[in-house]
KOLMAR-960457 format. One record per residue: x, y, z of N, C-alpha, C, O, CB in turn. Coordinates in steps of 0.05 Angstrom, whole numbers, plus 32768, in hexadecimal, padded with zeros to 4 digits. Glycine has a CB too. Layout:
REM residues N
XYZXYZXYZXYZXYZ;...
END
This chain:
REM residues 182
836C7F16777A83537F0C7762836E7F0D7744836E7EFF7730832D7F2F775E;837A7F1A774A838B7F1D772983A57F0F772C83B57F10771983947F417720;83AC7F00774483BF7EFE773F83BC7ED0774183CC7EBE773C83D37F167756;83A47ED07749839B7EB87739838B7EB4772683807E9E772483947EAA7743;83877EC97713837D7ECF76F8839C7ECB76E9839F7EB676DC836E7EF276F6;83AB7ED876EA83CC7ED476E583D87EC276E083E87EBE76CD83DA7ED776F6;83CE7EB276F583E07E8D770383C57E7C76E083CA7E6C76CE83CD7E797744;83B37E8576E6839A7E7376DA83A77E7876B583AD7E6676A783707E8576E4;83A77E9876AC83A77EA1769983C57E96768B83C87E967672839F7EBD769E;83D37E92769783ED7E8B769C83F47E72768484037E6D767183F07E8276BD;83E07E67769483DF7E45768E83C67E44766E83BC7E2F766583CE7E2E76B5;83C37E51766983AC7E54764D83B77E55763083CC7E62763383997E71764E;83B47E4F761483B77E4B760383B57E7275EE839E7E7C75ED83A47E317602;83C17E7975E883BD7E9675E1839E7E9875CD83937E8175CA83DC7EA375CD;83987EA075C8837E7E9B75B483877EB8759F83957ECC75A683577E9E75C9;837A7EB37587838D7ECA7578836E7EE4757983567EE27580839C7EBB754C;83827EFB756D836D7F17757C834B7F0A757183407EF9756283767F437565;83477F19758183237F1C758F831F7F35757483277F4C7575831D7F2D75BF;83127F2A756183097F46754882EF7F4C754D82E37F3A7557830A7F407524;82E17F65754682C87F67754A82C37F87754982CB7F9B755482BF7F597562;82B07F7B753482A87F8F751282927FA57522827A7FA0752182917F7574EF;82987FB27529827A7FD0752E825F7FD4752282597FE1750F82817FEE7522;82537FC6752F82387FB37523821D7FD5753982217FE3754D82377F7B7539;82037FD3752281EC7FE0752581E47FC8752881E47FB8751681E07FF37511;81DA7FC1754A81BD7FBD755F819E7FCF755B81987FE6755581C97FC77580;81907FBB7561816E7FC6756681687FBA757F81687FA2758181557FBA754F;81607FCE759E815C7FC175A4813F7FCE75B4813B7FE475BE81717FB675AB;812D7FB475B081127FCB75C2810E7FE075AF81067FF675B5811C7FDD75E3;81157FD9759781077FF2758081168003757E810E8014756E80EC80037587;8135800A758C8142801F758B815D801775828166800175898140802C75A2;816C80297571817E802775618194802775728193803E757C817E8038754C;81AE8017757D81CA8014758181D98012757681D2800B756081D180087589;81F58016757882118012756A821F7FFB758D821A7FFD75A68229803F7561;822D7FEB757F823D7FD5759282567FD2757882597FCC756082267FB1759C;82667FDB759082877FE5758882997FD7759E828E7FD075B3828E800C758B;82B37FD3759882C87FD075A182CC7FE875BD82D07FFF75B982DA7FD37587;82CA7FE175CF82DD7FFA75DD82FC800575D1830B7FFE75BF82E37FEE75FB;82FE801975E48318802775E38327802775F38320801476028318803C75E1;8339803175FB8347804976078332806B760D832E807A76218362804F75EF;832A806D75F4831E808975EE8302808A75FB82F0809B75FC831C809075CC;83088070760482E9806F761982E78070762F82D08070763982DB805B761A;82FF8071763D8307806A765482EF807D766382DE8070766F832880707658;82ED809F766582E880AB767582C08099767682B3808E768782F280CF766E;82B980A2764E829A8095765A8297807D766582808078766C828780917646;82AC8069766A82A5804D767782A280527693828E8046769A82BC80377673;82AE805F76A982B4805E76C08295807376C28284806E76D382D6806776CB;8291808E76AC827B809976B88266808476B1825C808176C7827480B676AF;825D807776A68243805D76A38252805076C78242805776D98248803B7679;8263804676D08263804076E0825B804B76FD82488045770C8271803B76DA;8274806176FF825680797711823D807C77128235807D772982538092770C;8228807E76FC8216808476FE8208806276FF81F0806076F88212809A76EA;8215804D7706820A80317706820B8025772281FF8012772B8219802076F3;8229803E773282348037775382348048776282478051776F824F802F7757;821580507762821D806E77798235808677788242808E778B822580637796;8237808E776082548097775B8274808E775E8288809B7762825380A87766;826F807277598286806577688298805B774C829080657736827C80497782;82AC8049774B82B1803D773382C08029774482D4802D775282BF804E771A;82B28011773F82C07FF9774582D87FF5774482E87FF0775682B87FE9773A;82DC7FF7771782FE7FF6770982FF8012770B82ED8023770A83077FE876E5;83158013770F832680357709832E803C76F38326802876E78340803C7717;8338804976E28343804976C78359804276BC835D804576A48342805B76C0;836F803676CE8380802976D0837B800A76C383887FFE76B28385802B76EA;83597FFE76D583607FDF76D7834C7FE076BA83507FCE76A983547FC976FB;83357FF876B483377FF8768F833F7FF17687833F7FDA767E833C8003767D;834F8007768783688010766C837D7FF8766283867FF4764B8380802B7679;83827FE9767C83937FCE767583847FB57669838F7FA1766083A17FC4768E;836B7FB9766B834B7FA6766783517FB07648835C7F9D763D83237FB3767C;83507FC57635834D7FC7762183657FC7761883657FD4760383407FD7761B;837B7FBD761D838E7FBC7611839C7FA7760C83B37FA67602839A7FCA7617;838E7F95761483847F7D7611837D7F6975FE83777F52760383777F7F761A;837F7F7475E6836B7F6675D283697F4E75BC835A7F4B75A983667F7775C5;83857F3975CB83857F1E75C2836E7F0875D383667EF275CB83A57F1475C6;836A7F1175E4835D7F0275F883437F18760B832F7F0C761283797EF7760D;83457F2D760F832F7F3E761D83217F497600832C7F4D75EB833E7F587634;83017F4E760782F27F6075F582E47F6F760682DC7F62761982E07F5475E2;82DE7F83760782CE7F9A760D82CA7F9E75FE82DA7FA275EC82D27FAC7617;829F7FA075FA82967FB275E7827D7FC575F482727FBC7609828D7FA175CD;82757FDA75EB826A7FF475EF82517FFA75E7824D7FE375DF8278800575E4;8244800075E58220800075D7821E801D75DB822B802975EC82007FEB75EB;820D802875CA8213804A75C781F4804C75B881EE804375A28236805875AE;81E7805875C781D4807475BE81DF809175B681E280A375C781C3807B75D5;81E28092759C81E680AC7594820B80B875A2821380CE75AC81C580BE75A2;82198099759A822D80A375A1823480A075C58249809B75D0822A80BD7595;822380A275CD822880A575F0822D808375F9821F807275ED820580B47604;823D807B76098243806A761082268060762C82218070763E826180707615;82208055762B8203804476388200802D763F81EA8024764581EE8042762A;8218801F764082167FFF7653823A7FFA763682468004762381E27FDF764B;823B7FDB764C82517FD9763D82657FBA765382667FB6766B82628001763A;826E7FB07644826C7F91764C828F7F85764F82A27F90764482597F7E762F;828F7F79765782A67F69765082B27F4F765682A77F43766982B57F757656;82C57F42764982D17F29764F82E77F23764882F37F30763882C67F187649;82F37F06765783087F05765583087EE5764682F77ED4764D83167F0C766F;83177EE0763983167EC17628832F7EB6762283427EC3761B83097EC1760C;832E7E947625833D7E87762B83347E71761C831B7E71761983417E877644;83427E59760F833D7E42760A832D7E3A7612831B7E35760283487E35760D;83297E34762F83137E287640830A7E32764982FE7E22765783147E1A764E;83007E52765482F57E5F766B82ED7E72766983017E80766D83027E62767D;82D67E83766382D07EA9765782C37EB4767282B17EAA767F82B27EB07636;82D07EC5767582C87ED2769282BC7EEC768A82C37EFD767A82E27ED876A7;82AA7EEA769A82A67F0E769882A97F2176AB82A37F1D76C2828D7F157693;82B37F3776A382C87F4476B082B87F6076BA82BF7F6E76CD82E57F49769B;82AC7F6276B1828B7F8276AE82837F7E76B082867F6676B5827A7F93769F;826F7F8676B2824B7F9276A682437FA676A9823B7FA676C082327F8776AE;823F7FC2769B822C7FD376AC821D7FE1769882297FED7687823A7FE776C1;81FA7FE2769781F57FFB769181E7800E769781D8800B76AA81F37FFC7683;81E8801E768D81E2803B769481C5803D76A281B08035769881E3804D7678;81C6804776B681A5803F76CC818B804776B78179803576B881A1805C76F1;8185805976A7817F806276988178805C767F81688065766F8188806C769B;81898049767E817B80287666817980127671817D7FFD7665818E801A764C;81718012768E81767FF8769781607FE77696814F7FF6768C817F7FF876AF;81507FCA769A81367FC8769181317FC87671811B7FD2766B81287FDF769D;81457FBE7656813B7FCD764081457FB8763381427FB8761A81447FEC7638;81567F98764481627F86763281797F8B763381837F76763A815A7F867619;818A7F9C763181AB7FAB762B81B07F94763581B17F80762681BB7FCA763B;81B37F92765181C97F82765F81C67F5E765781D77F4E765081C67F887684;81A77F5B765B81A17F3C764C81A77F39762D81A87F22762781807F34764F;81AC7F56760C81BE7F4875FA81E27F50760481EE7F3C75FD81B57F5475D8;81EB7F5A760B82037F63760D82117F3E762682277F34762981FF7F8C761F;81FA7F3A762D820C7F25764282067F04762E82137EEF763281F97F25766D;81F17F08761A81F17EFD760A82027EFD75EC820C7EE875E481DF7EFF760C;82037F1575DD82237F0E75DC82347F0075E782387EEA75DC822E7F1C75E0;82447F0775FD82597F0075FE82577EDD760682697ECD760482667F147610;82367ED7761382367EBF761182417EA975EF824E7E9575ED82197EBE761B;82307EBF75D5823B7EAC75C282527EB175B982587EA975A3822D7EA775AE;82657EBF75C982827ED675C282897EB575C882927EAB75B482907EFB75DC;82887EA575DE828F7E9775F382897E8075F0828F7E6F760282867E9F7607;827C7E7775D882727E5E75D1827E7E5175B182827E3A75AA82507E6375D1;82847E7175A182967E66759482B87E62758982C37E5A7575828C7E69758A;82C47E7075AE82DE7E6975AB82E17E4775AA82F87E4F75A782EE7E7775C3;82E17E3A75AA82C47E3475BF82D37E2F75D982E47E1E75DD82AD7E1575B5;82C77E4375EE82CE7E44761682BF7E26761E82AD7E1D760F82B77E68762E;82C67E1B763282AE7E047641829E7E17764C828A7E1A763D82B97DEC765D;829D7E2A766682917E3A766F82967E5A767682AE7E617678828C7E2E767E;82847E6B767882897E82767F82797E87769D82647E7F76A782817E957666;828F7E9976A682897E9F76BD828D7EC176C682997ED176B882987E8B76CC;82807EC776E2827F7EE276E0827E7EE87704827A7ED1770A82627EEC76CC;82807EF6771C82787EFD772A826E7F10772B82727F23771D82807EFB7734;825B7F0E773F82467F277747823C7F2D776582387F1C7777822A7F227737;823B7F42776782377F577784821B7F3D779782047F3C778F82227F867778;82247F3177AA820A7F2277B181F27F3477B881E47F2C77CA82107F1077CA;81EC7F4A77AB81D87F5F77B881D47F66779E81CA7F7C779981E07F7777CE;81DA7F5A778E81D77F65777581B77F55776681B77F54774E81F77F5F7764;81A97F4E776F818F7F49776D818D7F377750818E7F207749817F7F66776E;81877F5A7740817E7F57772281997F52770B819C7F5076F3816D7F777719;81A77F50771E81BE7F41770D81C27F24770D81D27F16770181D67F497714;81B07F1F771C81C37F04772281A77EF1771281A67EDB770681CC7EFC774E;81907F0A771B81747EF8771781757EF976F481677EE976E781507F0A7729;81857F0B76E681887F0476C781997EF176C681917EDD76BA81917F1976B5;81B97EF076D481BE7EDE76D181C27EC176CB81D37EB376C181BE7EE376D4;81A77EBD76D981A57E9E76E8819A7E9576C7819F7E8076BB81877E98770B;81857EB176BD816F7EA976A481827EA1769D81867E89769A815C7EBA7691;818F7EAF769A81AA7EA8767981AD7E88767A81B47E77766A81D77EBB767D;81A37E87769981B87E5F769881D57E6876A981E57E5576A681C87E507667;81DC7E7876B481EE7E7476CF81E87E6D76E581D37E7476EF81F77E8776D7;81FF7E5576F781F47E4E770582067E5F772482167E71772081F37E2F76FD;82007E58773E820D7E61775282177E567752820F7E3F774C82087E667764;82367E5C775B824E7E48775E82597E58778682497E60779782707E4F7738;82797E56778982717E5777A482727E8077AB82717E8F7798828D7E3F77BA;82727E8777BF82757E9C77C982947EA677CC82A37E9A77DB82667E9A77E0;829D7EBF77BD82B57ECE77C382B87EDF77DA82B37EF677D482B87EDD77AF;82BF7EDD77F682B97EEE780F82BF7F04780B82D67F00781182C57EE87827;82BF7F23780382D07F37780782DE7F4377F082EE7F5577EE82E27F2F7817;82CB7F2B77D282DA7F3277B982D87F5677BB82ED7F6377B782C97F22779A;82C37F6277BF82CD7F7C77AC82D57F9477CA82CD7F9977E182AC7F8A7791;82EF7F9F77B182F97FB077C382EF7FCD77D882EF7FD977EE83097FB677B4;82EB7FCC77CA82DE7FED77D382CA7FEE77EC82C8800277FB82C97FFA77B8;82B77FD077F282A57FCA780182A97FAF781682A07FAA782C82907FC977EE;82BA7FA1780682BA7F797811829C7F70781282917F63782482C97F717839;82937F7877FC82797F6A77F4827E7F5977ED82947F5977E282687F7277E4;82707F4177EF82717F2677E282697F2677C982587F3377BD82627F1277EE;82827F0C77BF82727F0C779D826D7EF3779D82797EE377AB82847F16777E;82547EEC7786824C7ED1777F82557ED1776582537EE27754822E7EC97781;82607EBA7764826F7EA67756825D7E99773C824F7E85773F82787E8E776D;825E7EA6772582477E8F771782577E8376FB826E7E8676F382237EA1770D;823F7E7676F0824B7E6776E2823E7E5876CC822C7E4876CE82557E5B76F1;824C7E6076B282377E6076A5824A7E447689825A7E487676822B7E88769C;823D7E25769782477E10768082397E14765782247E10764A82397DEC7690;824F7E1D765282407E21762A823A7E0D761D82327E15760782527E2C7612;82397DF4761E82287DE1760D82157DE5760682087DE475F282227DCD7612;82157DEA761A81E57DF6761281EC7E12760381FD7E22760A81C57E05763E;81D97E1775E981D27E3675E181C57E4275EF81AF7E3975F781C57E3B75CB;81CC7E5775F581B47E717602819E7E7775E7818C7E8775E981C97E98760D;
END
């Protein structure tokens, strides 16, 4: 996966650094803070993954750290409730395509519109660049996520066999054309 991405990415034009200003957001009548993730957040990011994936961490510390260092073309955002990270999303950006790399919402905060909010935020960011499409992979067994992505306009693409290293589950590649507003 990484080799293909590096080949694709090396042919892209570099973007200016992605700026993000910390902001307060209100979701369902509850105040949260949305800010850029940093390496200081690594333990909490891994904790959110463990809570989402039955004690597992699909991404390891090194993978997260590597992503967080790429401030020119990668944006990771965390959503905080009283200074505790309850959700996060990451996205790669190029001039032609944006790609959601990771999104997780703590199980205690799921079904409250947080995942939809984070996805919508990244869709708008991708449109502003402007990318022509936004892509992501999702476990074929993750019906709630696939339902959300389809509601946001993502279209099913191909199946990537044995995509997930830990359990060899297949992934569904999904794509959102960005000519349309969300």
